[in-house]
C-alpha positions in Angstrom: 54.3 35.9 -25.0 57.6 38.2 -24.8 59.4 34.6 -23.4 57.9 32.7 -26.4 59.2 36.0 -28.7 63.2 35.7 -28.2 62.7 38.9 -26.2 63.2 38.0 -22.6 65.6 35.3 -21.5 64.0 34.4 -18.6 60.1 33.8 -17.1 59.5 33.4 -13.9 57.1 31.5 -12.5 54.5 30.7 -14.9 51.6 31.6 -14.7 48.6 29.2 -13.4 46.1 29.2 -16.6 49.4 28.8 -18.6 51.5 26.0 -17.4 48.6 22.9 -19.3 50.0 24.5 -22.4 53.2 25.1 -21.6 53.9 21.6 -20.3 52.5 20.4 -23.5 54.4 22.2 -26.3 57.3 20.7 -23.6 56.2 17.3 -24.7 55.5 17.4 -27.6 58.4 18.6 -29.0 60.3 16.4 -27.4 64.2 16.3 -28.1 63.2 19.9 -30.2 62.0 21.7 -27.4 62.4 25.6 -27.8 63.2 26.5 -24.0 64.5 24.7 -20.8 62.4 24.1 -18.0 64.2 24.1 -14.5 61.7 23.0 -11.3 62.8 22.7 -8.5 60.9 22.3 -4.8 61.5 25.6 -3.2 61.3 26.9 0.9 58.0 28.8 0.6 54.5 27.7 2.3 52.0 28.9 1.4 49.6 28.7 4.1 46.2 30.5 6.3 47.0 31.9 9.7 44.3 31.6 13.2 44.3 34.1 15.7 44.4 31.5 18.4 43.6 33.4 20.9 40.6 34.5 19.8 36.8 32.5 19.3 37.0 30.2 17.5 40.2 29.9 17.1 41.4 29.6 20.3 39.2 25.9 20.3 42.3 23.7 18.5 39.6 21.1 17.3 38.1 24.0 15.3 41.9 24.1 13.8 42.2 20.7 13.6 38.8 20.4 11.9 39.9 23.1 9.3 42.4 21.0 8.3 41.6 18.0 8.3 38.2 19.6 5.6 40.4 20.3 3.1 41.6 17.7 0.2 45.1 19.6 -0.2 46.0 17.0 -3.1 42.6 18.2 -5.5 44.0 22.1 -4.6 47.6 21.1 -6.2 46.2 18.9 -9.0 43.3 21.1 -10.0 43.4 24.6 -8.9 47.3 25.1 -9.4 47.5 22.9 -12.1 50.2 20.7 -10.6 52.5 24.3 -9.6 53.6 22.7 -5.9 53.3 20.1 -3.8 50.1 19.7 -1.5 51.5 20.2 2.3 50.9 17.0 4.0 54.0 17.3 6.1 54.1 19.9 8.3 54.8 23.5 7.9 58.4 22.9 6.9 59.1 22.3 3.1 60.5 19.1 2.1 63.7 20.0 0.8 66.7 17.6 -0.5 69.6 19.1 1.8 66.9 19.3 4.8 66.0 15.4 4.7 70.1 15.3 3.5 70.7 16.3 7.6 67.1 14.5 8.9 64.1 16.1 8.6 62.2 12.8 7.9 59.2 14.2 6.5 58.1 11.1 6.2 57.2 10.2 9.6 55.7 13.8 10.0 51.9 13.0 10.8 50.1 15.0 8.8 46.6 16.2 7.8 45.0 14.1 6.0 41.7 14.6 3.9 39.0 13.3 6.9 35.3 14.5 6.4 34.0 12.0 9.2 37.3 13.0 11.4 36.9 17.1 10.5 32.8 17.0 11.8 33.5 14.9 15.0 36.3 17.5 15.8 33.8 20.5 14.7 31.1 18.6 16.9 33.4 18.9 20.2 34.1 21.9 19.8 30.4 22.0 20.2 29.0 23.4 16.6 28.1 19.9 15.2 27.2 20.6 11.2 28.3 24.0 11.6 25.5 25.2 13.6 26.2 28.2 15.3 29.2 28.5 13.9 30.0 32.6 13.2 30.2 33.7 10.2 33.5 34.6 9.2 36.3 36.3 6.7 39.1 34.8 5.0 41.3 38.3 4.3 43.6 37.5 1.4 46.0 39.7 -0.3 45.6 41.4 -4.0 48.7 40.3 -6.3 50.3 36.9 -6.8 48.7 36.0 -9.9 46.0 34.3 -9.5 46.4 32.0 -7.0 45.2 33.4 -4.3 41.9 34.0 -5.2 41.5 30.5 -7.1 43.0 29.1 -3.6 40.1 30.8 -1.6 37.3 30.0 -3.9 38.2 26.8 -3.2 38.3 26.3 0.4 35.6 28.0 0.8 33.1 25.3 -1.4 34.8 22.5 0.7 35.1 24.0 4.1 30.6 24.9 3.1 30.7 21.3 1.7 32.2 19.5 4.8 31.0 21.7 7.3 28.8 23.4 6.5 30.5 26.5 7.9 29.8 29.8 5.6 33.2 31.7 4.8 34.0 35.3 3.5 36.8 36.4 1.1 37.7 40.1 1.3 40.9 41.0 -0.7 43.2 44.0 0.7 46.0 45.5 -1.4 49.1 43.7 0.9 50.1 46.9 3.0 46.3 47.0 4.9 46.5 43.1 4.6 50.1 42.9 6.8 48.8 45.6 9.0 45.5 44.1 9.8 46.7 40.8 10.5 50.0 42.0 12.6 48.3 44.9 14.6 45.3 41.4 15.5 42.4 42.8 13.6 41.7 39.4 11.4 40.9 36.0 12.4 41.6 33.7 9.7 44.1 34.8 6.7 45.9 33.8 3.8 50.2 34.1 4.3 53.3 32.9 2.9 56.8 32.3 4.3 59.8 32.4 2.6 63.5 30.5 3.5 65.4 33.5 4.7 67.9 30.8 4.9 68.3 27.6 4.3 67.6 25.5 8.0 64.2 24.5 9.5 64.5 26.9 12.3 63.6 30.1 9.3 59.9 28.2 9.4 59.6 27.0 12.7 60.0 30.7 14.3 57.7 31.5 13.2 55.0 30.3 16.2 57.9 30.2 19.1 56.5 32.6 22.1 59.4 35.1 22.4 57.7 36.9 19.2 54.2 36.9 20.7 53.8 41.1 22.3 52.2 41.6 25.7 48.2 42.6 24.9 46.4 41.7 21.1 45.9 45.4 20.1 50.3 44.8 20.1 51.9 44.3 17.3 52.9 41.4 16.3 55.5 40.8 13.5 56.8 37.1 13.3 53.9 35.3 15.8 51.3 36.6 14.3 49.1 33.8 14.7 50.0 34.3 18.4 50.0 30.0 19.2 51.8 29.5 22.0 52.7 26.7 23.9 55.5 25.4 26.3 56.7 22.5 24.5 56.6 23.8 21.3 58.9 25.9 22.9 61.2 23.9 24.6 61.8 22.4 21.3 63.0 25.4 19.8 65.3 25.8 22.3 67.0 23.1 22.5 67.7 22.8 19.2 68.9 26.5 19.8 71.8 24.7 21.5 72.6 22.4 19.7 75.8 22.4 17.7 75.0 18.6 15.3 72.8 19.6 12.6 71.1 15.9 12.8 69.9 16.1 16.7 69.2 19.9 15.8 67.2 18.7 13.1 65.7 15.6 15.5 64.2 18.5 17.9 62.9 20.8 14.5 61.2 17.6 13.2 59.3 16.9 17.1 58.8 21.2 17.4 57.5 20.5 13.7 54.7 17.7 15.0 53.3 19.6 18.5 52.6 22.4 15.8 50.9 19.9 13.7 48.8 18.3 16.7 47.9 21.6 18.1 46.4 23.0 15.3 49.0 25.9 14.8 47.7 26.5 10.9 46.3 25.4 8.0 49.5 24.5 5.5 48.0 24.4 2.1 50.7 23.8 -0.3 54.7 24.4 -0.2 55.8 25.8 -3.6 57.8 24.9 -6.5 59.9 27.1 -8.8 58.9 27.0 -12.3 62.1 29.3 -14.1 61.3 28.5 -18.7 65.3 29.7 -19.8 66.3 30.0 -23.0 68.3 27.3 -24.6 71.1 29.9 -25.1 71.5 30.8 -21.8 74.1 28.3 -19.3 75.1 28.1 -15.7 72.3 29.2 -14.9 71.1 27.2 -11.9 68.2 26.6 -10.2 67.8 26.1 -6.3 65.3 25.6 -3.4 65.4 29.9 -2.4 65.4 31.0 -5.6 69.1 32.6 -5.3 70.5 34.4 -8.2 74.1 33.7 -8.8 74.4 35.1 -11.8 78.3 35.8 -11.5 78.8 32.6 -13.6 75.6 32.6 -16.5 77.0 33.2 -19.8 75.2 33.1 -23.4 75.6 30.9 -26.7 75.0 32.1 -29.8 71.0 31.4 -30.7 71.4 28.6 -33.6 69.4 31.0 -35.8 71.0 34.2 -34.7 75.1 35.1 -36.3 77.4 35.3 -33.3 
């Protein structure tokens, strides 16, 4: 409301419940738009984590069953009102700058929504039609608008409908949420990662076994899932020694496929950057890292105000 009154110059991340109305207003306005919508794919992954050393997620078939039991396209279209990109590839967001260097996202075989396959995998893991599957809790953090709660509720319903699994949802303050994840006290949780630098390595390093402590009770700050795979580690090592970006990105792409095949994570969606700026704000470019360079930003007088 303050932005629409002209009291704010920029609004970052539109509340989910307002996206449809704002986009409709912009469409109706056509050439006479009251403000500018800036949109960019983001180097940001929204995902759920599994604690791999502990049952039931020590069996990759369970992790894969969870991944194939959810409809990511439906989550983005209806729960998020189109704000995001379904995580149909790997853990590295499909941004153009990566693709330009050879990170061929479309060549990755991600998690298709396949309830028959999900049920088959769960049965092979010893839980036919969810029978005998333990009651587990999905831990999410408060904050982040309404996306965390809405997404969790939808996925809770999909896992029940498609795998006959009961999932509880627990919401914790972010610091407590993070503390339990890092100390290995949580089996299944909501997480996200925003790239620290524009490179796939910033995401893929999260699953490196070099970040896993000796004991489950010890804090694990990066690899909170405690996923461990020798082939994955070897590909990351080879990539770290490669100075040619095209060759390096191909190695990272292979590593991404390994973690997909092993059910390392449950990627839900890749974020998009939605920004609204007033028409009199100029040279405020948007980018995938939401790196805000205001050194060249300037204002022009609004038409309804005196210079």
